[in-house]
C-alpha positions, 0 to 999 in steps of 0.5 A: 500499500505504501508503494502505491501512495508514493507512486501516486504522490510522485505522479501528482508532482510530475503532473503539477510540474508539467502544468506549471511549465506549460503555463510559462511557455507562451509562444507568440507567433512570429507575425504577431511579434512583428506587429507588436515590435512595429507598433511599439516602435511607432508608439514609444512609451516612457520607461517606468521603474518597478522596484522588486520585479525582475524582468523574467518570463513568468514574473507578475507585474503589479496592478499599478503598472499601466499595460498598453494595448496593441490593436488586434493583439491579445497581449499588452506591452509596457516599457520597463527599464528601457526594455519592452515587456509583452504581458498577458493582460489576464494574468499580468504575467510577462510573456516576452521581454524584447530588447 
């Protein structure tokens, strides 16, 4: 019986890890990325500072940060520390950092 519980626990942890990894692996289609880059270039924003937030994929931006829309694109953007950050507006998680 103990063996079954250990196997079940290991399986659960494995599935939880796969779910967490999948949640962070957002793929932006190349054509959408091109649209975003062109729009951001034409609509420059002032850079903001966000103390305590690292610009990593999966990091969550606080509600105090204003996200800006890109027409016909699901994602939003903001410029942080002179780097353009693409954000999922539903979760406020960073999905891509453009250099």
